[in-house]
PAZAPA-4460 file (N, C-alpha, C; in steps of 0.05 Angstrom, whole numbers, plus 32768, in hexadecimal, padded with zeros to 4 digits):
% residues 290
    n_x    n_y    n_z   ca_x   ca_y   ca_z    c_x    c_y    c_z   seq   type   mol
   8011   7FE8   8000   8000   8000   8000   8012   8019   8000     1      M     A
   800B   802D   7FF0   801B   8045   7FEF   801C   8053   800A     2      P     A
   8033   805F   800F   8036   806F   8028   8037   808C   8020     3      E     A
   8028   809D   8030   8028   80B9   802B   8039   80C7   8041     4      L     A
   8053   80C7   803C   8065   80D4   804E   8077   80E7   803E     5      T     A
   8088   80F5   804C   809A   8107   803E   80AA   80F7   802A     6      A     A
   80AB   8100   8012   80B8   80F0   7FFD   80C3   8102   7FE8     7      A     A
   80D1   80F7   7FD4   80DB   8106   7FBE   80C4   8111   7FAD     8      A     A
   80C9   8126   7F9E   80B3   8131   7F8D   80A8   811C   7F7B     9      P     A
   808D   811D   7F77   8080   810A   7F66   806A   8119   7F56    10      T     A
   805D   810A   7F45   8048   8117   7F35   802E   8119   7F45    11      S     A
   801D   812B   7F3D   8003   812D   7F4A   7FF3   8113   7F47    12      L     A
   7FF6   8107   7F30   7FE8   80ED   7F2B   7FF1   80D8   7F40    13      E     A
   800B   80D7   7F45   8014   80C3   7F59   800A   80CA   7F75    14      A     A
   8009   80E3   7F7C   7FFE   80EB   7F96   7FE0   80E3   7F98    15      E     A
   7FD1   80E8   7F83   7FB5   80E1   7F83   7FB1   80C3   7F85    16      L     A
   7FC1   80B4   7F77   7FBD   8097   7F77   7FC4   808B   7F92    17      Q     A
   7FDA   8094   7F9E   7FE1   808A   7FB9   7FCC   8091   7FCD    18      A     A
   7FC1   80AA   7FCB   7FAC   80B2   7FDE   7F93   80A2   7FDA    19      A     A
   7F8C   809D   7FC1   7F74   808E   7FBB   7F75   8072   7FC7    20      A     A
   7F8C   8065   7FC6   7F8F   804A   7FD2   7F8A   804B   7FF0    21      V     A
   7F96   805F   7FFD   7F92   8061   801A   7F75   8068   8021    22      L     A
   7F69   807A   8012   7F4D   8082   8018   7F3A   806A   8013    23      L     A
   7F40   805B   7FFE   7F2F   8043   7FF9   7F31   8030   8010    24      A     A
   7F48   802C   801B   7F4B   801A   8032   7F3D   8024   804B    25      G     A
   7F37   803D   804D   7F29   8048   8064   7F0B   804A   8060    26      S     A
   7F02   8041   8048   7EE5   8040   8043   7EDA   8056   8032    27      G     A
   7EEA   8066   8025   7EE0   807C   8014   7ED1   806F   7FFD    28      S     A
   7EB9   807B   7FF7   7EA8   8071   7FE1   7EB3   8078   7FC6    29      R     A
   7EC1   808E   7FC3   7ECD   8096   7FAA   7EE9   80A2   7FB0    30      D     A
   7EFC   8090   7FB6   7F16   809A   7FBF   7F25   80AB   7FAC    31      P     A
   7F23   80A5   7F92   7F31   80B5   7F7E   7F26   80D2   7F7E    32      R     A
   7F0C   80D5   7F7E   7F01   80EF   7F7E   7F06   80FE   7F99    33      R     A
   7F05   80EF   7FAF   7F0B   80FC   7FC8   7F28   8106   7FC9    34      E     A
   7F3A   80F7   7FBE   7F56   80FF   7FBD   7F58   8119   7FAD    35      A     A
   7F4B   811A   7F96   7F4B   8132   7F86   7F3F   814A   7F94    36      A     A
   7F29   8145   7FA2   7F1C   815B   7FB1   7F2F   8166   7FC7    37      R     A
   7F3D   8154   7FD4   7F50   815C   7FE9   7F66   816E   7FDD    38      L     A
   7F71   8165   7FC6   7F87   8174   7FBA   7F7C   818F   7FB1    39      W     A
   7F64   8190   7FA5   7F59   81A9   7F9C   7F55   81BC   7FB3    40      A     A
   7F4A   81B2   7FC9   7F45   81C4   7FE0   7F5E   81CF   7FEC    41      A     A
   7F73   81BF   7FED   7F8C   81C7   7FF9   7F9C   81DA   7FE7    42      L     A
   7F98   81D7   7FCD   7FA8   81E7   7FBA   7F98   81FF   7FAF    43      S     A
   7F7F   8201   7FB5   7F6F   8218   7FAD   7F67   8217   7F90    44      G     A
   7F64   81FF   7F84   7F5B   81FD   7F69   7F42   81EB   7F67    45      I     A
   7F36   81EA   7F50   7F1E   81D9   7F4C   7F26   81BC   7F47    46      R     A
   7F13   81AA   7F4D   7F18   818E   7F49   7F1F   8188   7F2C    47      V     A
   7F11   8195   7F1A   7F17   8191   7EFD   7F33   8198   7EF6    48      G     A
   7F3E   81AD   7F03   7F5A   81B4   7EFE   7F6D   819F   7F08    49      E     A
   7F66   8192   7F1E   7F77   817C   7F28   7F7A   8167   7F13    50      V     A
   7F65   815F   7F06   7F67   814B   7EF1   7F78   8154   7EDA    51      W     A
   7F75   816E   7ED3   7F85   8178   7EBD   7FA3   817A   7EC3    52      L     A
   7FA9   817D   7EDD   7FC5   8180   7EE5   7FD2   8166   7EEF    53      Q     A
   7FC3   8150   7EED   7FCD   8138   7EFB   7FE7   812D   7EF1    54      R     A
   7FF0   8134   7ED9   8009   812A   7ECE   8020   813D   7ED5    55      E     A
   801A   8153   7EE2   802F   8166   7EE9   803C   815F   7F04    56      T     A
   8054   8169   7F09   8061   8164   7F23   8050   8170   7F3A    57      P     A
   804F   8162   7F50   8040   816C   7F67   8052   8180   7F76    58      A     A
   8047   8196   7F7E   8056   81AA   7F8E   805C   819D   7FA9    59      R     A
   8074   819F   7FB2   807D   8191   7FCA   806D   819B   7FE2    60      A     A
   8069   81B5   7FE5   805A   81BF   7FFC   803D   81B5   7FFD    61      E     A
   8030   81B6   7FE6   8015   81AC   7FE4   8014   818E   7FE9    62      T     A
   8027   817F   7FDE   8028   8162   7FE2   802B   815B   7FFF    63      A     A
   803B   816A   800E   803F   8165   802B   8024   8169   803A    64      T     A
   8016   817F   8034   7FFD   8184   8041   7FE8   8170   8038    65      R     A
   7FE9   8168   801F   7FD6   8154   8015   7FD9   8139   8023    66      F     A
   7FF1   8130   8026   7FF6   8117   8033   7FEC   8117   8050    67      R     A
   7FF1   812E   805E   7FE7   8130   8079   7FC9   8130   807A    68      A     A
   7FBC   813D   8066   7F9F   813E   8065   7F93   8122   8060    69      A     A
   7FA0   8113   804E   7F97   80F7   8049   7F99   80E6   8062    70      V     A
   7FAF   80E9   8071   7FB1   80DA   808A   7F9B   80E1   809D    71      R     A
   7F93   80FA   809E   7F7D   8102   80B0   7F62   80F6   80A7    72      R     A
   7F5E   80F6   808C   7F45   80EA   8082   7F45   80CC   8088    73      R     A
   7F5B   80BF   8084   7F5C   80A2   8089   7F56   809D   80A7    74      V     A
   7F5E   80B0   80B8   7F58   80AD   80D5   7F3B   80B3   80DC    75      A     A
   7F2B   80BA   80C8   7F0E   80BF   80CD   7F06   80DB   80D2    76      G     A
   7F18   80EE   80CF   7F11   810A   80D3   7F01   8114   80BB    77      I     A
   7EEA   8121   80BF   7ED9   812B   80A9   7EE8   813C   8095    78      P     A
   7EE1   813A   807C   7EEE   8148   8066   7EF0   8166   806C    79      F     A
   7EDA   8173   8074   7EDA   8190   8078   7EEE   8198   808E    80      A     A
   7EF0   8188   80A3   7F04   818E   80B8   7F20   818B   80AE    81      Y     A
   7F24   8177   809C   7F3F   8173   8091   7F48   818A   8081    82      V     A
   7F37   8194   8070   7F3F   81AB   805E   7F3B   81C6   806B    83      V     A
   7F2B   81C7   8080   7F28   81E0   8090   7F14   81F3   8084    84      G     A
   7F05   81EC   8070   7EF1   81FE   8065   7ED7   81EE   805E    85      T     A
   7EC1   81FD   805D   7EA8   81F1   8055   7E98   8206   8045    86      A     A
   7E8B   81FD   8030   7E7A   820F   8021   7E5E   8210   802D    87      A     A
   7E52   8228   802E   7E36   822B   8036   7E2A   8241   8026    88      F     A
   7E18   8239   8014   7E0C   824B   8000   7E23   8258   7FF1    89      R     A
   7E25   8273   7FF2   7E3A   8281   7FE3   7E53   8285   7FF4    90      A     A
   7E53   827B   800C   7E68   8280   801F   7E7D   826A   801F    91      L     A
   7E96   8272   8024   7EAC   825F   8029   7EB5   8264   8045    92      D     A
   7EAF   8251   8057   7EB3   8256   8074   7ECA   8245   807E    93      L     A
   7ED8   824F   8092   7EEB   823F   80A1   7EDB   822C   80B3    94      A     A
   7EE5   8214   80B6   7ED7   8200   80C7   7EEC   81ED   80D4    95      I     A
   7EE7   81E7   80ED   7EF7   81D3   80FB   7EE5   81C6   8110    96      D     A
   7EF0   81B7   8122   7EE1   81A7   8135   7ED4   81B8   814B    97      E     A
   7ED7   81D2   814A   7EC8   81E3   815D   7EAB   81E5   8156    98      R     A
   7EA3   81DF   813E   7E87   81E3   8135   7E7F   81CC   8122    99      A     A
   7E64   81C9   8121   7E58   81B6   810E   7E5E   81BE   80F1   100      L     A
   7E63   81AA   80E1   7E67   81AF   80C4   7E4D   81B8   80B8   101      I     A
   7E4C   81CF   80AA   7E32   81D7   809D   7E29   81C2   8089   102      P     A
   7E0E   81BD   8089   7E02   81A9   8077   7DF2   81B7   8062   103      R     A
   7DF0   81AA   804A   7DE0   81B6   8035   7DC3   81BB   803D   104      P     A
   7DB7   81AA   804E   7D9C   81AD   8056   7D97   81C8   8064   105      E     A
   7DAB   81D0   8073   7DA8   81E9   8082   7DA7   8201   806F   106      T     A
   7DB2   81FF   8057   7DB0   8215   8044   7D93   821C   803D   107      E     A
   7D82   8207   803D   7D66   820C   8037   7D58   821D   804B   108      G     A
   7D61   821D   8064   7D55   822E   8079   7D59   824B   8072   109      L     A
   7D6F   8252   8066   7D74   826E   805E   7D60   8276   8048   110      V     A
   7D5C   8264   8034   7D48   826A   801F   7D2D   8270   802B   111      D     A
   7D24   825F   803E   7D0A   8263   804A   7D08   827D   8059   112      L     A
   7D1D   8284   8068   7D1C   829D   8077   7D1B   82B5   8064   113      V     A
   7D2B   82B5   8050   7D2C   82CC   803D   7D11   82CF   802F   114      L     A
   7D06   82B8   8027   7CEB   82B9   801A   7CD6   82C0   802E   115      R     A
   7CD8   82B5   8046   7CC3   82BA   805A   7CC3   82D6   8064   116      G     A
   7CD9   82E4   8062   7CDA   8300   806B   7CC5   8311   805C   117      S     A
   7CBF   8309   8043   7CAB   8317   8034   7C90   830A   8036   118      G     A
   7C8F   82EF   8035   7C76   82E0   8034   7C66   82E4   804E   119      E     A
   7C74   82E5   8064   7C66   82E5   807E   7C66   8301   808B   120      W     A
   7C6C   8315   807B   7C6A   8330   8085   7C80   8339   8098   121      G     A
   7C96   832A   8099   7CAB   8331   80AC   7CB9   834A   80A2   122      V     A
   7CBC   834D   8088   7CC8   8365   807D   7CE7   8365   807F   123      G     A
   7CF3   837A   8076   7D10   837D   8077   7D19   838D   808F   124      S     A
   7D33   838E   8092   7D3E   839D   80A9   7D3D   838D   80C2   125      G     A
   7D42   839B   80D8   7D41   838E   80F2   7D58   837C   80F8   126      G     A
   7D56   836D   810D   7D6B   835B   8116   7D64   833E   8110   127      I     A
   7D77   832F   8105   7D75   8312   8101   7D88   8305   8115   128      A     A
   7D80   82F0   8122   7D91   82E2   8135   7D93   82C5   812D   129      A     A
   7DAC   82BA   812F   7DB2   829E   8129   7DBA   8291   8143   130      D     A
   7DAA   827E   814D   7DAE   8272   8167   7DBD   8258   8164   131      I     A
   7DD3   8255   8173   7DE4   823E   816F   7DF3   823F   8155   132      G     A
   7E01   8255   8151   7E0C   825C   8136   7E21   8249   812C   133      T     A
   7E31   823D   813E   7E47   822B   8135   7E5B   823B   8125   134      G     A
   7E5E   8233   810C   7E71   8241   80FA   7E68   825D   80F2   135      S     A
   7E4F   8264   80F8   7E44   827D   80EF   7E37   827D   80D4   136      G     A
   7E32   8265   80CA   7E28   8262   80AE   7E0D   8270   80A9   137      C     A
   7DFA   826B   80BB   7DE0   8277   80B7   7DE1   8295   80BB   138      L     A
   7DEE   829E   80D0   7DF0   82BB   80D5   7DFC   82C9   80BD   139      A     A
   7E12   82BE   80B3   7E20   82CC   809D   7E10   82CA   8083   140      L     A
   7E02   82B4   807E   7DF1   82B3   8066   7DDB   82C8   8067   141      A     A
   7DCF   82CB   807E   7DBA   82DF   8081   7DC5   82FB   807E   142      L     A
   7DDD   8300   8089   7DEA   831A   8086   7DF0   8321   8069   143      A     A
   7DFA   830D   805A   7E02   8312   803F   7DEA   8313   802C   144      V     A
   7DD6   8301   8030   7DC0   82FF   801D   7DA7   830D   8026   145      E     A
   7DA4   8312   803F   7D8C   831E   8049   7D8C   833D   8048   146      G     A
   7D78   8348   8054   7D75   8366   8055   7D71   836F   8072   147      S     A
   7D80   8363   8084   7D7E   836A   80A0   7D92   8380   80A7   148      F     A
   7D8B   838F   80BC   7D9D   83A5   80C4   7DB5   839A   80D4   149      Q     A
   7DB1   8383   80E1   7DC4   8378   80F3   7DBF   835B   80F8   150      R     A
   7DD4   834B   80FC   7DD1   832E   8101   7DE0   8328   811B   151      V     A
   7DD4   8319   812C   7DE1   8310   8145   7DE2   82F2   8145   152      I     A
   7DF9   82E7   814A   7DFD   82CA   814B   7E04   82C2   8168   153      A     A
   7DF8   82AD   8172   7DFE   82A4   818D   7E06   8287   818D   154      T     A
   7E17   8280   81A1   7E1F   8264   81A5   7E27   8261   81C2   155      D     A
   7E20   824A   81CD   7E28   8244   81E8   7E45   823D   81EB   156      A     A
   7E52   8236   81D4   7E6E   822E   81D4   7E80   8245   81CE   157      S     A
   7E93   824B   81E0   7EA6   8260   81DB   7EB7   825A   81C3   158      E     A
   7EBD   8240   81BF   7ECE   8238   81A8   7EBF   823C   818E   159      A     A
   7EA6   8234   818D   7E96   8239   8175   7E93   8256   816F   160      A     A
   7E8E   8266   8183   7E8B   8283   8180   7EA4   828F   8174   161      A     A
   7EBB   8285   817D   7ED5   828F   8172   7ED7   8289   8155   162      A     A
   7ECF   8271   814D   7ED0   8269   8131   7EBC   827B   8121   163      L     A
   7EA5   8280   812B   7E91   8291   811D   7E9D   82AD   8119   164      A     A
   7EAB   82B7   812D   7EB7   82D2   812A   7ECC   82D1   8114   165      R     A
   7EDB   82BC   8113   7EEF   82B9   80FE   7EE2   82BA   80E2   166      E     A
   7ECB   82AD   80E0   7EBC   82AD   80C7   7EB0   82C8   80C0   167      N     A
   7EA7   82D7   80D5   7E9D   82F2   80D0   7EB4   8303   80C4   168      V     A
   7ECC   8300   80CF   7EE3   830F   80C4   7EE9   8305   80A8   169      A     A
   7EE6   82EB   80A3   7EED   82E0   8089   7ED9   82E9   8073   170      R     A
   7EC0   82EA   807A   7EAB   82F2   8067   7EA9   8310   8065   171      V     A
   7EAC   831E   807B   7EAA   833B   807D   7E90   8345   8070   172      S     A
   7E79   833D   807A   7E60   8346   806E   7E5B   8364   8073   173      P     A
   7E4C   8370   8061   7E45   838C   8064   7E33   8391   807C   174      A     A
   7E22   837E   8083   7E10   8380   809A   7E1F   8377   80B3   175      V     A
   7E1E   8386   80C9   7E2C   837E   80E1   7E22   8363   80EC   176      P     A
   7E35   8352   80F2   7E30   8338   80FF   7E3E   8337   8119   177      V     A
   7E2F   8334   812F   7E3B   8333   814A   7E38   8316   8154   178      E     A
   7E4D   830B   815F   7E4C   82F0   816B   7E4C   82F3   8189   179      V     A
   7E38   82E7   8196   7E36   82E7   81B3   7E37   82CB   81BE   180      R     A
   7E42   82C8   81D6   7E44   82AE   81E3   7E2E   82AC   81F8   181      V     A
   7E20   8295   81F8   7E0B   8290   820B   7DF8   827A   8203   182      G     A
   7DE8   8271   8215   7DD6   825A   8210   7DBE   8263   8200   183      D     A
   7DBB   8258   81E8   7DA4   825C   81D7   7D9D   827A   81D5   184      L     A
   7D85   8282   81DF   7D7B   829D   81DC   7D85   82B1   81F1   185      L     A
   7D93   82A7   8205   7D9B   82B8   821B   7DAB   82D1   8212   186      A     A
   7DBD   82CF   81FE   7DCC   82E7   81F6   7DBB   82FC   81E9   187      P     A
   7DA1   82F6   81E3   7D90   830A   81D6   7D7F   8319   81EA   188      L     A
   7D84   8316   8203   7D74   8323   8218   7D73   8341   8213   189      D     A
   7D5A   834C   8212   7D56   8368   820F   7D53   8371   81F2   190      G     A
   7D57   835E   81DF   7D54   8365   81C3   7D39   835C   81B8   191      L     A
   7D32   8367   81A1   7D1A   835E   8192   7D24   8358   8176   192      R     A
   7D21   8340   816E   7D2B   8337   8153   7D14   8334   8140   193      C     A
   7D1A   8339   8127   7D05   8335   8112   7D05   8317   810A   194      R     A
   7D1C   830B   810A   7D1E   82EE   8102   7D31   82E0   8114   195      V     A
   7D2A   82C8   811D   7D3D   82B7   812B   7D3F   829D   811C   196      I     A
   7D57   8295   8115   7D5C   827B   8108   7D6D   826A   811A   197      V     A
   7D6A   8250   8116   7D7A   823D   8126   7D7A   8222   8118   198      A     A
   7D92   8216   8119   7D95   81F9   8112   7D9D   81EC   812C   199      N     A
   7D8A   81E8   813F   7D91   81DE   8159   7D98   81C1   8159   200      P     A
   7DA5   81B7   816D   7DA9   819A   816F   7D8E   818C   8170   201      P     A
   7D8B   8176   8161   7D70   8169   8161   7D71   814B   8160   202      Y     A
   7D88   813F   8168   7D89   8122   816A   7D84   811A   8187   203      L     A
   7D79   8102   818A   7D78   80F7   81A5   7D93   80EE   81AE   204      T     A
   7D97   80EA   81C7   7DB1   80E0   81D1   7DB8   80C6   81C4   205      D     A
   7DA4   80B4   81C1   7DA9   809A   81B5   7DB1   809D   8197   206      G     A
   7DA4   80AF   8189   7DAA   80B3   816D   7DC6   80BE   8169   207      E     A
   7DCE   80D0   817C   7DE9   80DA   817A   7DFE   80C4   817F   208      W     A
   7DF9   80B3   8192   7E0C   809D   8197   7E0E   808A   8180   209      A     A
   7DFA   8088   816F   7DFA   8076   8158   7E04   8082   813F   210      A     A
   7E0C   809B   8140   7E17   80A9   8128   7E30   809B   811E   211      L     A
   7E36   80A0   8104   7E4F   8096   80F9   7E66   80A3   8108   212      A     A
   7E7C   8094   810C   7E92   809F   811D   7E9E   80B9   8113   213      P     A
   7E9E   80BE   80F9   7EAA   80D7   80EF   7E9A   80EF   80F8   214      D     A
   7E80   80EB   80FD   7E6F   8101   8107   7E70   8101   8126   215      V     A
   7E6A   80EA   8132   7E68   80E8   814F   7E82   80F0   815D   216      R     A
   7E99   80E7   8152   7EB2   80EB   8160   7EC0   8105   815A   217      D     A
   7EB5   8115   8147   7EC3   812D   813F   7EB2   8146   8140   218      H     A
   7E98   8144   8139   7E88   815C   813A   7E7D   8160   8157   219      E     A
   7E79   8179   8160   7E72   817D   817C   7E57   8172   8183   220      P     A
   7E57   8162   8198   7E3E   8154   81A1   7E29   8169   81A8   221      A     A
   7E30   817F   81B4   7E1C   8193   81BD   7E0D   819F   81A5   222      M     A
   7E18   819D   818D   7E0B   81A7   8175   7DF9   8192   8168   223      A     A
   7DF9   817A   8173   7DEB   8164   8166   7DD5   8158   8177   224      L     A
   7DDB   8152   8191   7DC8   8144   81A2   7DBA   8158   81B4   225      A     A
   7D9F   8151   81BA   7D8F   8164   81CA   7D7C   8154   81DB   226      S     A
   7D86   8143   81ED   7D76   8136   8201   7D69   811C   81F7   227      G     A
   7D59   8110   8209   7D4E   80F5   8203   7D3C   80F5   81EB   228      P     A
   7D2E   810B   81E5   7D1C   810B   81CE   7D26   811C   81B7   229      D     A
   7D3E   8128   81BA   7D49   8138   81A5   7D3D   8154   81A3   230      G     A
   7D2C   815B   81B5   7D1C   8174   81B2   7D22   8189   81C8   231      L     A
   7D36   8184   81D9   7D3A   8197   81EF   7D3F   81B3   81E5   232      D     A
   7D52   81B6   81D2   7D58   81D1   81C8   7D41   81DD   81B9   233      A     A
   7D34   81CD   81A8   7D1D   81D7   8198   7D07   81E0   81AB   234      T     A
   7D01   81D1   81BF   7CEC   81D8   81D3   7CF2   81F3   81E0   235      R     A
   7D0C   81F7   81E8   7D13   8210   81F5   7D12   8228   81E2   236      R     A
   7D19   8223   81C9   7D17   8239   81B5   7CFA   8241   81B0   237      L     A
   7CE8   822D   81AE   7CCC   8233   81AA   7CC0   8242   81C3   238      L     A
   7CCA   823B   81DA   7CC0   8248   81F2   7CCB   8265   81F5   239      T     A
   7CE4   8268   81EF   7CF1   8282   81F5   7CF2   8296   81DF   240      G     A
   7CEE   828E   81C6   7CF1   82A0   81AF   7CDD   82B7   81AF   241      A     A
   7CC5   82B2   81BB   7CB0   82C7   81BB   7CBA   82E0   81C9   242      R     A
   7CCB   82DC   81DD   7CD4   82F3   81EE   7CE9   8304   81E0   243      D     A
   7CF5   82FA   81CA   7D0A   830A   81BD   7D03   830F   81A0   244      V     A
   7CEC   8308   8197   7CE3   830F   817C   7CD1   8327   817C   245      L     A
   7CD2   8337   8167   7CBF   834C   8163   7CA3   833F   815F   246      E     A
   7C8D   834E   8164   7C73   8343   815D   7C72   833B   813F   247      P     A
   7C69   8323   813A   7C68   8319   811F   7C82   830F   8114   248      G     A
   7C97   830E   8126   7CB1   8305   811D   7CB1   82E7   8116   249      G     A
   7CC6   82DF   8108   7CC8   82C4   80FD   7CDD   82B4   810C   250      L     A
   7CD5   829C   8114   7CE8   8288   811F   7CEB   8271   810B   251      L     A
   7D03   826C   8102   7D08   8258   80ED   7D1C   8244   80F8   252      A     A
   7D14   822B   80F9   7D24   8215   8105   7D28   81FF   80F1   253      L     A
   7D41   81F4   80F1   7D45   81DB   80E4   7D3D   81C5   80F8   254      E     A
   7D30   81B0   80EE   7D26   819B   8100   7D2E   8180   80F5   255      I     A
   7D2B   816B   8106   7D2F   8150   80FD   7D16   8146   80EF   256      D     A
   7D19   813B   80D7   7D02   8132   80C8   7CF1   811E   80D7   257      E     A
   7CFD   810F   80E9   7CEE   80FA   80F7   7CDC   8106   810D   258      R     A
   7CE1   811F   8114   7CD2   812B   812A   7CC3   8144   8122   259      R     A
   7CBE   8147   8108   7CAE   815E   80FE   7C93   8160   810C   260      A     A
   7C83   814B   810E   7C69   814D   811C   7C6C   8157   8139   261      P     A
   7C80   814D   8147   7C83   8155   8162   7C8A   8173   8164   262      E     A
   7C9C   817C   8152   7CA3   8198   8152   7C8B   81AA   814C   263      V     A
   7C7B   81A1   8138   7C63   81B0   8132   7C50   81B2   8149   264      Q     A
   7C4D   819C   8157   7C3B   819B   816E   7C45   81AD   8185   265      G     A
   7C5F   81AC   818A   7C6B   81BD   819F   7C67   81DB   8198   266      L     A
   7C6B   81E2   817E   7C68   81FE   8176   7C4B   8207   817A   267      A     A
   7C39   81F7   8171   7C1C   81FF   8173   7C14   8201   8190   268      Q     A
   7C1E   81EF   81A1   7C17   81F0   81BD   7C22   8209   81CA   269      A     A
   7C39   8213   81BF   7C45   822B   81CA   7C39   8245   81BE   270      A     A
   7C25   8242   81AD   7C17   8259   81A2   7C22   8263   8188   271      G     A
   7C33   8254   817A   7C3E   825D   8160   7C2C   8254   8149   272      W     A
   7C2C   8264   8134   7C21   825B   811A   7C39   824F   810C   273      Q     A
   7C38   8235   8107   7C50   8227   80FD   7C4A   8218   80E3   274      V     A
   7C5E   8218   80D1   7C5C   8208   80B9   7C76   81F8   80B6   275      S     A
   7C73   81DF   80AC   7C8A   81CE   80A8   7C90   81CD   808A   276      I     A
   7CAA   81D0   8084   7CB3   81D2   8068   7CC7   81BB   8063   277      H     A
   7CC7   81B2   804A   7CD8   819C   8042   7CF2   81A6   8035   278      R     A
   7D07   8195   8038   7D20   819C   802B   7D20   8192   800E   279      D     A
   7D37   8194   8001   7D39   818C   7FE5   7D34   816E   7FE0   280      L     A
   7D37   815F   7FF5   7D33   8142   7FF3   7D16   813A   7FFB   281      F     A
   7D05   814E   8000   7CEA   8148   8007   7CE5   8141   8024   282      G     A
   7CF8   8146   8035   7CF5   813F   8051   7CED   8157   8061   283      R     A
   7CDA   8154   8074   7CD2   816A   8085   7CEA   8173   8097   284      P     A
   7CF5   818A   8090   7D0F   8192   809B   7D0F   81AD   80AA   285      R     A
   7CFB   81BD   80A4   7CFB   81D8   80B0   7CE0   81DF   80BC   286      Y     A
   7CE1   81ED   80D3   7CC8   81F7   80DF   7CCA   8215   80E0   287      A     A
   7CB6   8223   80D4   7CB4   8240   80D4   7C9C   8248   80E5   288      L     A
   7CA1   8259   80F9   7C8C   8260   810B   7C8B   827E   810F   289      A     A
   7C72   8289   8110   7C6E   82A6   8115   7C5B   82A9   812C   290      V     A
***
């Protein structure tokens, strides 16, 4: 089996082939493509360019970083953490184990909020808040694409909040984005927000324990699991959001598809007008409440 250690200069093709063998041995479904994606991410080029350049000599500095990245992937570390970046809508964000890796499904929550600002009479301007911001992906997407005067992002984790601040500096949105540390809605005390968004933890403790090791062992548990029924954080958001929303304000939550009826029932019992929306795969994934 090829070894990816410091070695004499070689071709990009040889680097990719050696990496593909190691990645295949660790269970990669498409090791050749994954190797190309790793090289592309580390060298700042597109995957298609990797194929075009595969017969050229590999740059020694990139090859060294590439070999280290492959070893981390073989060890089970998620791809996004290995390369240190993750795409979210039009954003390119820094990411590491301080925060959950942004998922494509969460991008749909932004679409619903931006559309809902007009459909449900929320209007433009005002404050948008992202609760449990993690990397800051939702807050920054709303700041870049929305028409809010200000965005506040909160997280109970000091480490996640620090990463979100790094991404605020990285994106440098025109709309001010402030990152505050605290439990769920607590950092919003005294404010009135037009929109509150959240992708709260929504797995049961048992579901979290059964996750694939690359997720369970590397992504922060506090961003994934939420009590025996998976609804602790959602329940608290539904109870507390009324006190920090403007009259007629919008609460937009990502939810677990398996618990959509329970979330709808909790929202209605708390006095919300709620609608459940499906993601691109047809799964009930979002709850919008006014």
